MIGU-634262 format. One record per atom (N, C-alpha, C, O): residue in one letter; atom name; x, y, z. Coordinates in Angstrom, 2 decimals. Layout:
# residues N
+------+------+---------+---------+---------+
! roza ! roke !       u !       v !       w !
+------+------+---------+---------+---------+
!    A !   CA !       X !       Y !       Z !
...
+------+------+---------+---------+---------+
***
This chain:
# residues 130
+------+------+---------+---------+---------+
! roza ! roke !       u !       v !       w !
+------+------+---------+---------+---------+
!    M !    N !  107.98 !  104.88 !   60.34 !
!    M !   CA !  106.78 !  104.15 !   60.65 !
!    M !    C !  107.05 !  103.06 !   61.71 !
!    M !    O !  106.26 !  102.86 !   62.63 !
!    R !    N !  108.18 !  102.37 !   61.54 !
!    R !   CA !  108.54 !  101.32 !   62.49 !
!    R !    C !  108.76 !  101.89 !   63.89 !
!    R !    O !  108.40 !  101.28 !   64.90 !
!    V !    N !  109.34 !  103.08 !   63.92 !
!    V !   CA !  109.59 !  103.73 !   65.21 !
!    V !    C !  108.26 !  104.06 !   65.89 !
!    V !    O !  108.12 !  103.88 !   67.10 !
!    I !    N !  107.30 !  104.54 !   65.12 !
!    I !   CA !  105.99 !  104.87 !   65.68 !
!    I !    C !  105.31 !  103.62 !   66.22 !
!    I !    O !  104.74 !  103.63 !   67.31 !
!    I !    N !  105.36 !  102.55 !   65.45 !
!    I !   CA !  104.76 !  101.28 !   65.89 !
!    I !    C !  105.44 !  100.79 !   67.16 !
!    I !    O !  104.77 !  100.33 !   68.09 !
!    A !    N !  106.76 !  100.88 !   67.21 !
!    A !   CA !  107.50 !  100.45 !   68.40 !
!    A !    C !  107.13 !  101.30 !   69.61 !
!    A !    O !  106.97 !  100.78 !   70.72 !
!    L !    N !  106.99 !  102.61 !   69.41 !
!    L !   CA !  106.62 !  103.49 !   70.52 !
!    L !    C !  105.20 !  103.21 !   71.01 !
!    L !    O !  104.94 !  103.22 !   72.21 !
!    V !    N !  104.28 !  102.95 !   70.09 !
!    V !   CA !  102.91 !  102.61 !   70.46 !
!    V !    C !  102.89 !  101.30 !   71.24 !
!    V !    O !  102.21 !  101.19 !   72.26 !
!    A !    N !  103.64 !  100.30 !   70.77 !
!    A !   CA !  103.70 !   99.01 !   71.46 !
!    A !    C !  104.29 !   99.19 !   72.86 !
!    A !    O !  103.81 !   98.58 !   73.82 !
!    L !    N !  105.33 !  100.01 !   72.98 !
!    L !   CA !  105.93 !  100.27 !   74.28 !
!    L !    C !  104.96 !  100.98 !   75.21 !
!    L !    O !  104.89 !  100.66 !   76.40 !
!    A !    N !  104.21 !  101.93 !   74.69 !
!    A !   CA !  103.23 !  102.66 !   75.51 !
!    A !    C !  102.14 !  101.72 !   76.00 !
!    A !    O !  101.71 !  101.81 !   77.16 !
!    I !    N !  101.68 !  100.83 !   75.15 !
!    I !   CA !  100.65 !   99.87 !   75.54 !
!    I !    C !  101.19 !   98.92 !   76.59 !
!    I !    O !  100.51 !   98.65 !   77.59 !
!    A !    N !  102.39 !   98.41 !   76.39 !
!    A !   CA !  102.99 !   97.48 !   77.35 !
!    A !    C !  103.19 !   98.15 !   78.71 !
!    A !    O !  102.98 !   97.52 !   79.75 !
!    T !    N !  103.60 !   99.40 !   78.71 !
!    T !   CA !  103.82 !  100.13 !   79.95 !
!    T !    C !  102.51 !  100.37 !   80.69 !
!    T !    O !  102.45 !  100.23 !   81.91 !
!    S !    N !  101.46 !  100.72 !   79.95 !
!    S !   CA !  100.19 !  101.01 !   80.61 !
!    S !    C !   99.50 !   99.74 !   81.10 !
!    S !    O !   98.65 !   99.81 !   81.99 !
!    V !    N !   99.86 !   98.59 !   80.55 !
!    V !   CA !   99.24 !   97.33 !   80.95 !
!    V !    C !  100.04 !   96.68 !   82.08 !
!    V !    O !   99.63 !   95.65 !   82.62 !
!    A !    N !  101.17 !   97.26 !   82.43 !
!    A !   CA !  101.99 !   96.69 !   83.50 !
!    A !    C !  101.13 !   96.49 !   84.74 !
!    A !    O !  100.37 !   97.36 !   85.14 !
!    A !    N !  101.29 !   95.34 !   85.31 !
!    A !   CA !  100.43 !   94.95 !   86.44 !
!    A !    C !  100.63 !   95.87 !   87.64 !
!    A !    O !  101.75 !   96.16 !   88.06 !
!    A !    N !   99.51 !   96.31 !   88.18 !
!    A !   CA !   99.54 !   97.07 !   89.43 !
!    A !    C !   99.85 !   96.09 !   90.56 !
!    A !    O !   99.56 !   94.90 !   90.43 !
!    P !    N !  100.43 !   96.56 !   91.64 !
!    P !   CA !  100.71 !   95.65 !   92.76 !
!    P !    C !   99.42 !   95.02 !   93.28 !
!    P !    O !   98.38 !   95.67 !   93.35 !
!    T !    N !   99.51 !   93.77 !   93.65 !
!    T !   CA !   98.37 !   93.08 !   94.23 !
!    T !    C !   98.22 !   93.47 !   95.70 !
!    T !    O !   99.13 !   94.04 !   96.29 !
!    A !    N !   97.07 !   93.16 !   96.27 !
!    A !   CA !   96.85 !   93.43 !   97.70 !
!    A !    C !   97.91 !   92.70 !   98.52 !
!    A !    O !   98.42 !   93.25 !   99.50 !
!    Q !    N !   98.23 !   91.49 !   98.13 !
!    Q !   CA !   99.23 !   90.71 !   98.87 !
!    Q !    C !  100.59 !   91.41 !   98.84 !
!    Q !    O !  101.28 !   91.46 !   99.86 !
!    Q !    N !  100.97 !   91.93 !   97.69 !
!    Q !   CA !  102.24 !   92.65 !   97.59 !
!    Q !    C !  102.21 !   93.94 !   98.41 !
!    Q !    O !  103.20 !   94.29 !   99.06 !
!    L !    N !  101.09 !   94.64 !   98.37 !
!    L !   CA !  100.97 !   95.90 !   99.12 !
!    L !    C !  100.98 !   95.67 !  100.63 !
!    L !    O !  101.40 !   96.55 !  101.39 !
!    M !    N !  100.53 !   94.51 !  101.07 !
!    M !   CA !  100.50 !   94.21 !  102.51 !
!    M !    C !  101.90 !   94.15 !  103.12 !
!    M !    O !  102.10 !   94.50 !  104.28 !
!    V !    N !  102.86 !   93.69 !  102.33 !
!    V !   CA !  104.22 !   93.46 !  102.83 !
!    V !    C !  104.86 !   94.78 !  103.24 !
!    V !    O !  104.89 !   95.75 !  102.48 !
!    G !    N !  105.36 !   94.80 !  104.48 !
!    G !   CA !  106.03 !   95.98 !  105.00 !
!    G !    C !  105.80 !   96.13 !  106.49 !
!    G !    O !  105.24 !   95.24 !  107.14 !
!    K !    N !  106.23 !   97.26 !  107.02 !
!    K !   CA !  106.03 !   97.56 !  108.44 !
!    K !    C !  104.94 !   98.61 !  108.56 !
!    K !    O !  104.91 !   99.59 !  107.82 !
!    W !    N !  104.04 !   98.39 !  109.52 !
!    W !   CA !  102.88 !   99.24 !  109.70 !
!    W !    C !  102.76 !   99.68 !  111.16 !
!    W !    O !  103.02 !   98.90 !  112.08 !
!    R !    N !  102.37 !  100.95 !  111.36 !
!    R !   CA !  102.17 !  101.51 !  112.70 !
!    R !    C !  100.69 !  101.82 !  112.87 !
!    R !    O !  100.06 !  102.40 !  111.98 !
!    S !    N !  100.14 !  101.44 !  114.02 !
!    S !   CA !   98.73 !  101.71 !  114.29 !
!    S !    C !   98.47 !  103.21 !  114.37 !
!    S !    O !   99.25 !  103.95 !  114.97 !
!    V !    N !   97.39 !  103.65 !  113.78 !
!    V !   CA !   96.98 !  105.05 !  113.85 !
!    V !    C !   96.49 !  105.37 !  115.26 !
!    V !    O !   96.67 !  106.49 !  115.75 !
!    D !    N !   95.87 !  104.39 !  115.93 !
!    D !   CA !   95.30 !  104.59 !  117.26 !
!    D !    C !   96.32 !  104.50 !  118.39 !
!    D !    O !   96.11 !  105.09 !  119.45 !
!    D !    N !   97.41 !  103.78 !  118.18 !
!    D !   CA !   98.44 !  103.60 !  119.21 !
!    D !    C !   99.78 !  103.49 !  118.52 !
!    D !    O !  100.12 !  102.44 !  117.96 !
!    A !    N !  100.55 !  104.57 !  118.54 !
!    A !   CA !  101.80 !  104.65 !  117.80 !
!    A !    C !  102.84 !  103.61 !  118.23 !
!    A !    O !  103.81 !  103.37 !  117.51 !
!    R !    N !  102.64 !  102.99 !  119.39 !
!    R !   CA !  103.59 !  101.97 !  119.85 !
!    R !    C !  103.24 !  100.58 !  119.31 !
!    R !    O !  104.07 !   99.67 !  119.38 !
!    A !    N !  102.04 !  100.42 !  118.79 !
!    A !   CA !  101.61 !   99.13 !  118.24 !
!    A !    C !  102.05 !   99.02 !  116.78 !
!    A !    O !  101.71 !   99.87 !  115.95 !
!    M !    N !  102.80 !   97.97 !  116.47 !
!    M !   CA !  103.36 !   97.79 !  115.14 !
!    M !    C !  103.00 !   96.40 !  114.61 !
!    M !    O !  102.79 !   95.46 !  115.37 !
!    V !    N !  102.94 !   96.31 !  113.30 !
!    V !   CA !  102.78 !   95.03 !  112.62 !
!    V !    C !  103.80 !   94.99 !  111.49 !
!    V !    O !  103.92 !   95.95 !  110.72 !
!    E !    N !  104.51 !   93.89 !  111.39 !
!    E !   CA !  105.38 !   93.67 !  110.24 !
!    E !    C !  104.80 !   92.51 !  109.46 !
!    E !    O !  104.62 !   91.41 !  110.00 !
!    V !    N !  104.53 !   92.75 !  108.19 !
!    V !   CA !  103.97 !   91.73 !  107.31 !
!    V !    C !  105.07 !   91.35 !  106.33 !
!    V !    O !  105.54 !   92.18 !  105.55 !
!    R !    N !  105.46 !   90.08 !  106.37 !
!    R !   CA !  106.55 !   89.62 !  105.52 !
!    R !    C !  106.02 !   88.80 !  104.33 !
!    R !    O !  104.98 !   88.16 !  104.41 !
!    A !    N !  106.77 !   88.86 !  103.25 !
!    A !   CA !  106.37 !   88.15 !  102.03 !
!    A !    C !  106.34 !   86.63 !  102.22 !
!    A !    O !  105.65 !   85.93 !  101.47 !
!    D !    N !  107.08 !   86.12 !  103.19 !
!    D !   CA !  107.11 !   84.67 !  103.42 !
!    D !    C !  105.91 !   84.15 !  104.21 !
!    D !    O !  105.85 !   82.97 !  104.55 !
!    G !    N !  104.94 !   85.05 !  104.51 !
!    G !   CA !  103.75 !   84.65 !  105.24 !
!    G !    C !  103.84 !   84.88 !  106.74 !
!    G !    O !  102.92 !   84.51 !  107.47 !
!    T !    N !  104.91 !   85.49 !  107.20 !
!    T !   CA !  105.07 !   85.78 !  108.63 !
!    T !    C !  104.43 !   87.12 !  108.96 !
!    T !    O !  104.60 !   88.10 !  108.24 !
!    W !    N !  103.68 !   87.14 !  110.07 !
!    W !   CA !  103.01 !   88.33 !  110.59 !
!    W !    C !  103.59 !   88.55 !  111.98 !
!    W !    O !  103.47 !   87.66 !  112.83 !
!    V !    N !  104.20 !   89.70 !  112.24 !
!    V !   CA !  104.81 !   89.96 !  113.54 !
!    V !    C !  104.13 !   91.17 !  114.20 !
!    V !    O !  104.24 !   92.29 !  113.71 !
!    D !    N !  103.44 !   90.91 !  115.31 !
!    D !   CA !  102.87 !   91.98 !  116.12 !
!    D !    C !  103.91 !   92.38 !  117.14 !
!    D !    O !  104.58 !   91.52 !  117.72 !
!    S !    N !  104.07 !   93.67 !  117.37 !
!    S !   CA !  105.00 !   94.12 !  118.41 !
!    S !    C !  104.47 !   95.41 !  119.03 !
!    S !    O !  103.62 !   96.10 !  118.48 !
!    Y !    N !  105.01 !   95.69 !  120.20 !
!    Y !   CA !  104.63 !   96.89 !  120.93 !
!    Y !    C !  105.91 !   97.54 !  121.43 !
!    Y !    O !  106.60 !   96.98 !  122.28 !
!    T !    N !  106.23 !   98.72 !  120.90 !
!    T !   CA !  107.47 !   99.40 !  121.23 !
!    T !    C !  107.62 !   99.55 !  122.74 !
!    T !    O !  106.72 !  100.02 !  123.43 !
!    G !    N !  108.79 !   99.14 !  123.24 !
!    G !   CA !  109.09 !   99.26 !  124.66 !
!    G !    C !  108.73 !   98.02 !  125.47 !
!    G !    O !  109.10 !   97.92 !  126.64 !
!    I !    N !  108.02 !   97.07 !  124.88 !
!    I !   CA !  107.65 !   95.84 !  125.59 !
!    I !    C !  108.02 !   94.64 !  124.71 !
!    I !    O !  107.18 !   94.13 !  123.97 !
!    P !    N !  109.28 !   94.19 !  124.79 !
!    P !   CA !  109.73 !   93.09 !  123.95 !
!    P !    C !  108.90 !   91.81 !  124.10 !
!    P !    O !  108.75 !   91.05 !  123.14 !
!    S !    N !  108.37 !   91.57 !  125.28 !
!    S !   CA !  107.58 !   90.35 !  125.48 !
!    S !    C !  106.25 !   90.38 !  124.74 !
!    S !    O !  105.58 !   89.36 !  124.63 !
!    A !    N !  105.87 !   91.54 !  124.23 !
!    A !   CA !  104.61 !   91.66 !  123.49 !
!    A !    C !  104.77 !   91.29 !  122.01 !
!    A !    O !  103.81 !   91.35 !  121.25 !
!    T !    N !  105.97 !   90.93 !  121.61 !
!    T !   CA !  106.22 !   90.55 !  120.22 !
!    T !    C !  105.77 !   89.11 !  120.00 !
!    T !    O !  106.15 !   88.20 !  120.73 !
!    A !    N !  104.95 !   88.93 !  118.96 !
!    A !   CA !  104.43 !   87.60 !  118.65 !
!    A !    C !  104.41 !   87.40 !  117.14 !
!    A !    O !  103.95 !   88.25 !  116.39 !
!    A !    N !  104.92 !   86.25 !  116.72 !
!    A !   CA !  104.92 !   85.91 !  115.30 !
!    A !    C !  103.76 !   84.97 !  114.99 !
!    A !    O !  103.47 !   84.05 !  115.76 !
!    S !    N !  103.12 !   85.21 !  113.87 !
!    S !   CA !  102.00 !   84.40 !  113.40 !
!    S !    C !  102.18 !   84.17 !  111.91 !
!    S !    O !  103.19 !   84.56 !  111.32 !
!    H !    N !  101.19 !   83.54 !  111.31 !
!    H !   CA !  101.17 !   83.33 !  109.86 !
!    H !    C !   99.97 !   84.08 !  109.28 !
!    H !    O !   98.90 !   84.08 !  109.89 !
!    W !    N !  100.14 !   84.70 !  108.12 !
!    W !   CA !   99.04 !   85.43 !  107.50 !
!    W !    C !   98.74 !   84.88 !  106.12 !
!    W !    O !   99.60 !   84.34 !  105.43 !
!    L !    N !   97.46 !   85.05 !  105.73 !
!    L !   CA !   96.98 !   84.57 !  104.45 !
!    L !    C !   95.83 !   85.46 !  103.99 !
!    L !    O !   94.87 !   85.66 !  104.74 !
!    L !    N !   95.91 !   85.98 !  102.79 !
!    L !   CA !   94.78 !   86.69 !  102.19 !
!    L !    C !   93.96 !   85.69 !  101.40 !
!    L !    O !   94.52 !   84.81 !  100.74 !
!    F !    N !   92.63 !   85.81 !  101.46 !
!    F !   CA !   91.78 !   84.91 !  100.70 !
!    F !    C !   90.49 !   85.61 !  100.27 !
!    F !    O !   90.08 !   86.61 !  100.85 !
!    S !    N !   89.89 !   85.07 !   99.25 !
!    S !   CA !   88.62 !   85.58 !   98.74 !
!    S !    C !   87.48 !   84.99 !   99.55 !
!    S !    O !   87.53 !   83.82 !   99.96 !
!    G !    N !   86.44 !   85.79 !   99.79 !
!    G !   CA !   85.28 !   85.27 !  100.49 !
!    G !    C !   84.61 !   84.16 !   99.71 !
!    G !    O !   83.87 !   83.36 !  100.28 !
!    A !    N !   84.85 !   84.09 !   98.41 !
!    A !   CA !   84.30 !   83.03 !   97.58 !
!    A !    C !   85.05 !   81.71 !   97.76 !
!    A !    O !   84.51 !   80.64 !   97.46 !
!    H !    N !   86.28 !   81.78 !   98.26 !
!    H !   CA !   87.11 !   80.58 !   98.44 !
!    H !    C !   87.82 !   80.62 !   99.78 !
!    H !    O !   89.05 !   80.69 !   99.82 !
!    P !    N !   87.08 !   80.58 !  100.88 !
!    P !   CA !   87.71 !   80.68 !  102.20 !
!    P !    C !   88.42 !   79.39 !  102.61 !
!    P !    O !   88.07 !   78.31 !  102.14 !
!    P !    N !   89.42 !   79.52 !  103.48 !
!    P !   CA !   90.06 !   78.32 !  104.02 !
!    P !    C !   89.09 !   77.63 !  104.99 !
!    P !    O !   88.13 !   78.25 !  105.45 !
!    K !    N !   89.33 !   76.38 !  105.30 !
!    K !   CA !   88.42 !   75.63 !  106.16 !
!    K !    C !   88.28 !   76.25 !  107.54 !
!    K !    O !   87.23 !   76.11 !  108.18 !
!    E !    N !   89.30 !   76.94 !  108.02 !
!    E !   CA !   89.25 !   77.57 !  109.34 !
!    E !    C !   88.21 !   78.69 !  109.41 !
!    E !    O !   87.78 !   79.08 !  110.50 !
!    A !    N !   87.80 !   79.21 !  108.26 !
!    A !   CA !   86.84 !   80.31 !  108.22 !
!    A !    C !   85.40 !   79.81 !  108.09 !
!    A !    O !   84.49 !   80.60 !  107.82 !
!    A !    N !   85.20 !   78.53 !  108.28 !
!    A !   CA !   83.87 !   77.93 !  108.07 !
!    A !    C !   82.77 !   78.61 !  108.88 !
!    A !    O !   81.64 !   78.70 !  108.39 !
!    G !    N !   83.03 !   79.09 !  110.08 !
!    G !   CA !   82.01 !   79.70 !  110.92 !
!    G !    C !   81.80 !   81.19 !  110.69 !
!    G !    O !   80.95 !   81.80 !  111.33 !
!    E !    N !   82.57 !   81.78 !  109.79 !
!    E !   CA !   82.50 !   83.21 !  109.55 !
!    E !    C !   81.47 !   83.54 !  108.46 !
!    E !    O !   81.26 !   82.75 !  107.53 !
!    T !    N !   80.84 !   84.70 !  108.57 !
!    T !   CA !   79.94 !   85.18 !  107.52 !
!    T !    C !   80.77 !   86.04 !  106.58 !
!    T !    O !   81.25 !   87.11 !  106.96 !
!    L !    N !   80.93 !   85.56 !  105.35 !
!    L !   CA !   81.81 !   86.22 !  104.40 !
!    L !    C !   81.06 !   86.63 !  103.14 !
!    L !    O !   80.12 !   85.96 !  102.71 !
!    D !    N !   81.49 !   87.74 !  102.55 !
!    D !   CA !   80.96 !   88.21 !  101.28 !
!    D !    C !   81.86 !   87.63 !  100.18 !
!    D !    O !   83.07 !   87.82 !  100.22 !
!    A !    N !   81.28 !   86.95 !   99.23 !
!    A !   CA !   82.05 !   86.30 !   98.16 !
!    A !    C !   82.90 !   87.28 !   97.37 !
!    A !    O !   83.90 !   86.87 !   96.77 !
!    K !    N !   82.53 !   88.56 !   97.34 !
!    K !   CA !   83.26 !   89.55 !   96.54 !
!    K !    C !   84.35 !   90.28 !   97.33 !
!    K !    O !   85.05 !   91.12 !   96.78 !
!    S !    N !   84.48 !   89.96 !   98.61 !
!    S !   CA !   85.45 !   90.67 !   99.46 !
!    S !    C !   86.71 !   89.85 !   99.67 !
!    S !    O !   86.75 !   88.64 !   99.45 !
!    T !    N !   87.76 !   90.56 !  100.11 !
!    T !   CA !   89.03 !   89.93 !  100.44 !
!    T !    C !   89.19 !   89.93 !  101.95 !
!    T !    O !   88.85 !   90.91 !  102.62 !
!    Y !    N !   89.71 !   88.84 !  102.47 !
!    Y !   CA !   89.85 !   88.66 !  103.91 !
!    Y !    C !   91.27 !   88.28 !  104.26 !
!    Y !    O !   92.04 !   87.81 !  103.43 !
!    L !    N !   91.60 !   88.51 !  105.54 !
!    L !   CA !   92.91 !   88.20 !  106.08 !
!    L !    C !   92.73 !   87.22 !  107.22 !
!    L !    O !   91.92 !   87.44 !  108.12 !
!    E !    N !   93.49 !   86.14 !  107.18 !
!    E !   CA !   93.54 !   85.18 !  108.28 !
!    E !    C !   94.91 !   85.32 !  108.94 !
!    E !    O !   95.93 !   85.27 !  108.25 !
!    V !    N !   94.93 !   85.49 !  110.26 !
!    V !   CA !   96.19 !   85.54 !  111.01 !
!    V !    C !   96.10 !   84.43 !  112.04 !
!    V !    O !   95.25 !   84.45 !  112.93 !
!    S !    N !   97.00 !   83.45 !  111.91 !
!    S !   CA !   96.95 !   82.30 !  112.82 !
!    S !    C !   98.29 !   82.15 !  113.54 !
!    S !    O !   99.35 !   82.24 !  112.93 !
!    D !    N !   98.21 !   81.90 !  114.84 !
!    D !   CA !   99.43 !   81.74 !  115.62 !
!    D !    C !   99.78 !   80.27 !  115.78 !
!    D !    O !   99.00 !   79.39 !  115.41 !
!    K !    N !  100.96 !   80.02 !  116.32 !
!    K !   CA !  101.46 !   78.64 !  116.45 !
!    K !    C !  100.65 !   77.81 !  117.43 !
!    K !    O !  100.72 !   76.58 !  117.40 !
!    D !    N !   99.88 !   78.46 !  118.31 !
!    D !   CA !   99.06 !   77.73 !  119.29 !
!    D !    C !   97.68 !   77.39 !  118.74 !
!    D !    O !   96.85 !   76.82 !  119.46 !
!    G !    N !   97.43 !   77.72 !  117.49 !
!    G !   CA !   96.16 !   77.37 !  116.87 !
!    G !    C !   95.10 !   78.46 !  116.92 !
!    G !    O !   93.99 !   78.26 !  116.43 !
!    G !    N !   95.42 !   79.61 !  117.50 !
!    G !   CA !   94.48 !   80.72 !  117.52 !
!    G !    C !   94.42 !   81.38 !  116.15 !
!    G !    O !   95.45 !   81.62 !  115.52 !
!    T !    N !   93.21 !   81.67 !  115.68 !
!    T !   CA !   93.05 !   82.27 !  114.36 !
!    T !    C !   92.13 !   83.48 !  114.44 !
!    T !    O !   91.06 !   83.43 !  115.05 !
!    L !    N !   92.57 !   84.58 !  113.83 !
!    L !   CA !   91.79 !   85.80 !  113.77 !
!    L !    C !   91.47 !   86.09 !  112.31 !
!    L !    O !   92.28 !   85.84 !  111.42 !
!    F !    N !   90.26 !   86.63 !  112.08 !
!    F !   CA !   89.84 !   86.96 !  110.72 !
!    F !    C !   89.50 !   88.44 !  110.61 !
!    F !    O !   88.87 !   89.02 !  111.49 !
!    Y !    N !   89.94 !   89.04 !  109.51 !
!    Y !   CA !   89.71 !   90.45 !  109.24 !
!    Y !    C !   89.21 !   90.59 !  107.80 !
!    Y !    O !   89.59 !   89.81 !  106.93 !
!    A !    N !   88.36 !   91.56 !  107.57 !
!    A !   CA !   88.03 !   91.97 !  106.21 !
!    A !    C !   89.07 !   93.01 !  105.81 !
!    A !    O !   89.38 !   93.90 !  106.59 !
!    L !    N !   89.59 !   92.89 !  104.61 !
!    L !   CA !   90.54 !   93.87 !  104.11 !
!    L !    C !   89.74 !   95.04 !  103.54 !
!    L !    O !   89.18 !   94.95 !  102.45 !
!    D !    N !   89.71 !   96.12 !  104.30 !
!    D !   CA !   88.95 !   97.30 !  103.88 !
!    D !    C !   89.71 !   98.04 !  102.78 !
!    D !    O !   89.14 !   98.40 !  101.75 !
!    R !    N !   91.01 !   98.27 !  103.02 !
!    R !   CA !   91.84 !   98.90 !  101.99 !
!    R !    C !   93.32 !   98.68 !  102.32 !
!    R !    O !   93.71 !   98.56 !  103.48 !
!    V !    N !   94.10 !   98.65 !  101.28 !
!    V !   CA !   95.55 !   98.62 !  101.41 !
!    V !    C !   96.12 !   99.33 !  100.20 !
!    V !    O !   95.72 !   99.06 !   99.06 !
!    D !    N !   97.05 !  100.23 !  100.45 !
!    D !   CA !   97.75 !  100.91 !   99.37 !
!    D !    C !   99.18 !  101.17 !   99.84 !
!    D !    O !   99.61 !  100.62 !  100.85 !
!    A !    N !   99.89 !  101.98 !   99.12 !
!    A !   CA !  101.30 !  102.22 !   99.43 !
!    A !    C !  101.51 !  102.88 !  100.79 !
!    A !    O !  102.59 !  102.78 !  101.36 !
!    K !    N !  100.48 !  103.56 !  101.32 !
!    K !   CA !  100.64 !  104.31 !  102.57 !
!    K !    C !   99.77 !  103.84 !  103.72 !
!    K !    O !  100.11 !  104.10 !  104.87 !
!    S !    N !   98.66 !  103.15 !  103.45 !
!    S !   CA !   97.74 !  102.81 !  104.54 !
!    S !    C !   97.18 !  101.39 !  104.41 !
!    S !    O !   97.10 !  100.82 !  103.33 !
!    L !    N !   96.79 !  100.87 !  105.56 !
!    L !   CA !   96.19 !   99.55 !  105.67 !
!    L !    C !   95.02 !   99.67 !  106.64 !
!    L !    O !   95.18 !  100.19 !  107.75 !
!    A !    N !   93.86 !   99.19 !  106.24 !
!    A !   CA !   92.68 !   99.23 !  107.11 !
!    A !    C !   92.03 !   97.85 !  107.11 !
!    A !    O !   91.70 !   97.29 !  106.06 !
!    L !    N !   91.87 !   97.31 !  108.30 !
!    L !   CA !   91.29 !   95.99 !  108.50 !
!    L !    C !   90.06 !   96.10 !  109.38 !
!    L !    O !   90.02 !   96.92 !  110.29 !
!    L !    N !   89.06 !   95.27 !  109.11 !
!    L !   CA !   87.88 !   95.20 !  109.97 !
!    L !    C !   87.92 !   93.86 !  110.68 !
!    L !    O !   87.85 !   92.81 !  110.05 !
!    Y !    N !   88.03 !   93.90 !  112.00 !
!    Y !   CA !   88.09 !   92.67 !  112.78 !
!    Y !    C !   86.69 !   92.05 !  112.80 !
!    Y !    O !   85.75 !   92.67 !  113.29 !
!    L !    N !   86.55 !   90.84 !  112.27 !
!    L !   CA !   85.23 !   90.27 !  112.08 !
!    L !    C !   84.49 !   89.97 !  113.38 !
!    L !    O !   83.28 !   90.14 !  113.45 !
!    D !    N !   85.21 !   89.54 !  114.42 !
!    D !   CA !   84.53 !   89.20 !  115.68 !
!    D !    C !   83.84 !   90.39 !  116.34 !
!    D !    O !   82.76 !   90.24 !  116.91 !
!    R !    N !   84.46 !   91.57 !  116.27 !
!    R !   CA !   83.89 !   92.74 !  116.94 !
!    R !    C !   83.44 !   93.83 !  115.99 !
!    R !    O !   82.66 !   94.71 !  116.37 !
!    G !    N !   83.93 !   93.79 !  114.76 !
!    G !   CA !   83.54 !   94.80 !  113.78 !
!    G !    C !   84.33 !   96.09 !  113.87 !
!    G !    O !   84.04 !   97.04 !  113.14 !
!    N !    N !   85.34 !   96.15 !  114.75 !
!    N !   CA !   86.11 !   97.39 !  114.85 !
!    N !    C !   87.16 !   97.47 !  113.75 !
!    N !    O !   87.66 !   96.46 !  113.25 !
!    E !    N !   87.48 !   98.72 !  113.38 !
!    E !   CA !   88.47 !   98.95 !  112.33 !
!    E !    C !   89.84 !   99.18 !  112.94 !
!    E !    O !   89.99 !   99.94 !  113.90 !
!    L !    N !   90.82 !   98.52 !  112.36 !
!    L !   CA !   92.22 !   98.71 !  112.74 !
!    L !    C !   92.89 !   99.40 !  111.55 !
!    L !    O !   92.89 !   98.87 !  110.44 !
!    T !    N !   93.45 !  100.57 !  111.80 !
!    T !   CA !   94.03 !  101.36 !  110.73 !
!    T !    C !   95.52 !  101.57 !  111.00 !
!    T !    O !   95.93 !  101.87 !  112.12 !
!    Y !    N !   96.30 !  101.40 !  109.94 !
!    Y !   CA !   97.75 !  101.51 !  110.05 !
!    Y !    C !   98.30 !  102.42 !  108.96 !
!    Y !    O !   97.68 !  102.58 !  107.91 !
!    T !    N !   99.46 !  103.00 !  109.23 !
!    T !   CA !  100.20 !  103.74 !  108.22 !
!    T !    C !  101.54 !  103.01 !  108.02 !
!    T !    O !  102.12 !  102.48 !  108.96 !
!    R !    N !  102.00 !  103.01 !  106.78 !
!    R !   CA !  103.26 !  102.33 !  106.47 !
!    R !    C !  104.41 !  103.08 !  107.13 !
!    R !    O !  104.46 !  104.31 !  107.11 !
!    V !    N !  105.32 !  102.33 !  107.70 !
!    V !   CA !  106.51 !  102.90 !  108.30 !
!    V !    C !  107.58 !  102.98 !  107.21 !
!    V !    O !  107.89 !  101.99 !  106.55 !
!    K !    N !  108.12 !  104.16 !  107.04 !
!    K !   CA !  109.17 !  104.34 !  106.04 !
!    K !    C !  110.44 !  103.69 !  106.56 !
!    K !    O !  110.89 !  103.95 !  107.68 !
!    V !    N !  111.00 !  102.84 !  105.74 !
!    V !   CA !  112.25 !  102.17 !  106.10 !
!    V !    C !  113.39 !  102.95 !  105.49 !
!    V !    O !  113.43 !  103.16 !  104.27 !
!    T !    N !  114.32 !  103.37 !  106.33 !
!    T !   CA !  115.47 !  104.12 !  105.83 !
!    T !    C !  116.58 !  103.14 !  105.51 !
!    T !    O !  116.85 !  102.23 !  106.29 !
!    P !    N !  117.23 !  103.32 !  104.35 !
!    P !   CA !  118.30 !  102.39 !  103.95 !
!    P !    C !  119.52 !  102.50 !  104.80 !
!    P !    O !  120.50 !  101.78 !  104.58 !
+------+------+---------+---------+---------+
***
């Protein structure tokens, strides 16, 4: 009986294990679906690195932040946001800030909607070989 109870408790604990958050899923290297040379590296420390294969001068580091439309940062004051949606803020060291709606993120894909123009940016995760 104790074994059955232990197995049931283990099954419940395993099924309740937290799924990765959007923030955790964002971390990694991503390649643009529209332009295979355009890359984004999203780091857990908040660093966002845009790069373009073959053009080292096109590499730029910024800071990224995911936020709820219900609790936007002050920089998003002029944006029209849905309280139930998740957004991405990418800000560079010169004070430029871009806002995106997080359309989807999972283990293989990332889709962002650029708020200023409404266009979708779609990426696939780059497999990192050990």
